[in-house]
C-alpha positions in Angstrom: 4.0 6.4 1.2 4.5 2.9 -0.1 4.3 0.7 -3.1 2.9 1.4 -6.6 2.5 -1.7 -8.8 0.8 -2.9 -12.0 -1.7 -5.7 -11.5 -2.2 -8.1 -14.4 -5.9 -8.8 -14.5 -7.4 -11.7 -16.4 -10.0 -10.4 -18.8 -11.7 -13.7 -19.8 -15.0 -14.2 -17.8 -15.1 -17.5 -15.9 -11.5 -18.5 -16.6 -9.2 -19.4 -13.8 -5.8 -17.8 -13.6 -4.3 -21.0 -15.0 -6.7 -21.0 -17.9 -6.7 -17.3 -18.8 -4.7 -16.2 -21.9 -5.5 -12.5 -22.0 -4.5 -10.1 -19.2 -5.0 -6.3 -18.8 -2.4 -4.2 -17.0 -4.0 -2.1 -14.2 -2.1 0.4 -12.1 -2.5 -0.3 -8.4 -0.7 -0.7 -5.0 -2.6 0.0 -1.8 -0.9 3.3 -0.9 -1.0 4.6 -4.5 -4.7 3.7 -4.6 -5.4 5.7 -1.5 -3.5 8.7 -2.9 -5.6 8.5 -6.1 -8.9 8.2 -4.2 -8.0 11.2 -1.9 -7.1 13.3 -4.9 -10.3 12.4 -6.7 -12.4 13.2 -3.6 -10.8 16.6 -3.5 -11.6 17.3 -7.1 -8.0 16.8 -8.2 -7.0 20.2 -6.8 -3.3 21.0 -6.5 -1.7 19.8 -3.3 -4.7 17.6 -2.3 -2.6 14.4 -2.3 1.0 13.3 -2.9 2.6 9.9 -3.3 6.1 9.0 -2.1 7.5 5.8 -3.5 9.5 4.4 -6.4 8.5 3.5 -10.0 10.6 1.9 -12.7 11.8 3.9 -15.7 10.0 1.6 -18.1 6.6 1.2 -19.7 4.9 -0.1 -16.5 6.5 2.6 -14.3 5.3 5.3 -16.8 1.8 3.8 -16.7 1.7 4.1 -13.0 3.1 7.6 -12.9 0.7 8.7 -15.6 -2.3 7.3 -13.8 -1.3 9.1 -10.6 -1.0 12.4 -12.5 -4.4 12.0 -14.2 -6.0 11.5 -10.8 -4.4 14.7 -9.6 -1.8 13.2 -7.4 1.5 15.0 -6.9 4.1 12.2 -7.7 7.2 14.4 -8.0 8.6 12.8 -4.9 8.6 9.4 -6.7 11.4 9.6 -9.2 11.8 6.8 -11.8 14.6 4.2 -11.3 16.2 1.8 -13.8 14.0 -1.2 -14.8 14.1 -4.0 -12.3 13.7 -7.6 -13.5 13.4 -8.3 -17.2 10.5 -10.0 -18.9 9.5 -9.9 -22.5 5.8 -9.2 -23.2 5.1 -8.1 -26.8 2.8 -5.5 -28.3 0.8 -6.4 -31.4 0.9 -2.8 -32.4 4.7 -2.5 -32.4 5.5 -6.2 -33.2 8.5 -5.8 -31.0 9.3 -7.3 -27.6 9.9 -4.9 -24.6 11.8 -5.8 -21.5 9.5 -5.1 -18.6 9.6 -5.8 -14.8 6.8 -8.4 -14.2 8.2 -10.0 -11.0 10.9 -7.8 -9.6 13.2 -9.2 -6.9 13.8 -6.9 -3.9 16.8 -4.7 -4.6 18.2 -2.0 -2.4 18.4 0.6 -5.2 14.7 0.4 -5.9 13.5 1.2 -2.3 13.1 4.7 -0.8 16.1 5.6 1.2 16.1 7.7 4.4 18.5 10.3 2.9 16.3 10.7 -0.2 12.9 10.8 1.5 11.1 14.2 0.9 10.8 15.2 4.5 9.7 18.8 3.9 6.8 17.6 1.8 5.9 15.0 4.4 6.0 17.5 7.2 3.2 19.4 5.5 0.8 16.5 5.5 -2.6 16.6 7.2 -2.9 12.8 7.0 0.1 10.5 6.4 -1.0 7.1 5.1 1.3 4.0 5.0 1.3 0.2 4.9 3.5 -2.6 6.2 5.1 -3.7 3.0 7.6 -0.8 3.3 8.6 -2.2 6.7 9.8 -5.6 5.4 13.4 -4.6 4.6 16.0 -1.9 4.8 16.5 0.8 3.7 12.8 1.2 3.0 11.9 0.4 6.7 14.1 3.2 8.1 12.8 5.6 5.4 9.2 5.0 6.4 9.8 5.1 10.1 11.6 8.5 9.7 8.7 9.7 7.5 6.2 8.7 10.1 8.0 10.5 12.8 8.3 13.7 10.7 4.6 13.6 9.8 3.6 13.1 13.4 5.9 16.0 14.5 4.1 18.2 11.9 0.7 17.4 13.4 -0.5 14.9 10.8 -2.8 12.0 11.6 -1.1 8.7 10.9 -3.3 6.3 8.8 -2.2 2.6 8.7 -3.4 -0.1 6.4 -1.2 -3.2 7.0 -2.2 -4.7 3.6 -0.9 -8.1 4.6 0.9 -10.0 1.9 2.3 -13.1 3.7 4.2 -14.3 0.7 6.5 -11.3 0.9 7.5 -11.9 4.6 10.1 -14.4 5.9 7.5 -15.9 8.2 4.0 -15.2 9.6 5.5 -14.5 13.0 7.8 -11.8 11.6 4.9 -10.3 9.7 2.7 -10.1 12.8 5.5 -8.8 15.0 6.6 -6.1 12.5 3.0 -5.0 11.7 2.2 -4.6 15.4 5.5 -2.8 16.2 4.1 0.4 14.8 0.4 -0.2 15.5 0.4 2.0 18.6 1.5 5.0 16.6 -1.5 5.0 14.3 -4.4 7.4 14.7 -6.5 5.6 12.1 -6.2 1.9 11.2 -7.9 -0.3 8.6 -7.8 -4.1 8.5 -9.8 -6.7 6.6 -11.6 -9.5 8.5 -8.8 -12.0 7.6 -6.1 -9.5 8.8 -8.0 -9.1 12.1 -8.0 -12.9 12.5 -4.3 -13.1 11.7 -3.2 -10.2 13.9 -5.3 -11.5 16.9 -4.3 -15.2 16.1 -7.9 -16.3 15.7 -7.0 -19.5 13.7 -10.6 -20.7 13.7 -12.1 -17.5 12.4 -14.7 -15.1 13.9 -18.1 -16.8 13.7 -20.0 -14.6 16.1 -20.6 -10.9 16.4 -19.3 -10.9 20.0 -16.1 -12.6 19.0 -15.7 -10.1 16.2 -16.0 -7.1 18.6 -13.7 -8.7 21.2 -11.0 -9.3 18.5 -11.3 -5.7 17.3 -10.9 -4.5 20.9 -7.7 -6.5 21.2 -6.3 -4.3 18.4 -7.5 -1.0 20.0 -4.7 1.2 21.3 -4.8 4.4 23.4 -3.6 6.4 20.3 -6.3 5.1 18.0 -9.2 7.4 17.0 -10.7 5.2 14.4 -10.5 1.4 13.7 -12.1 0.1 10.5 -12.6 -3.6 9.7 -13.7 -4.2 6.1 -16.0 -7.1 5.3 -16.0 -7.2 1.5 -19.5 -7.0 0.0 -20.9 -6.7 3.5 -19.4 -3.3 4.1 -17.4 -2.7 7.2 -17.5 -2.2 11.0 -15.9 0.8 12.6 -14.9 1.5 16.2 -14.2 5.1 17.3 -13.6 7.1 20.4 -16.8 8.8 21.7 
């Protein structure tokens, strides 16, 4: 459950973002990516993975929905909504301009609502995966908290990837406080090295292995079964109950 987006990726090798003139649209969004990966690992079988969120009723929304379906993800619980913020990219093939949401502002009608959350589907989950972006504002926050409770009541493992995007939060303090407010509910948690430093307030980084392990243990909670810290090209560290 969470966000599905379209990333605009520069295609010119060596060009900075300011210099690039050509971009490719790539479906993404951390929770949507997890759903797609889970479905692929399961061979795309029916019912292996489902995605709960919102996509726009426009070209980019249809791109995301189509990508999820091709991966074998059940996205029926993610109905399209009216397009959000207008932009005007053009297609050489059609020679026409299309109004598409490149930088949508937060609007209540585009967020999952507690009354429209597919709780019967969520109650059947074996693993319920979520992030922190859905916790930023109402009504999405209440919808996700209710979904988490229903999933846990149904016996699901709760999997949490905060996926910190500070520019979306009112302040770093609010981000840290909100992210940690549900941390103790997670059975599985995944953070990056920079997120570990942020959540444990290590402003000078983690230069030594001992510091790294000590910081990870600050995030360990009695409910956790697995904590994963990703390290980019260096792989990851994981901490588990034995």
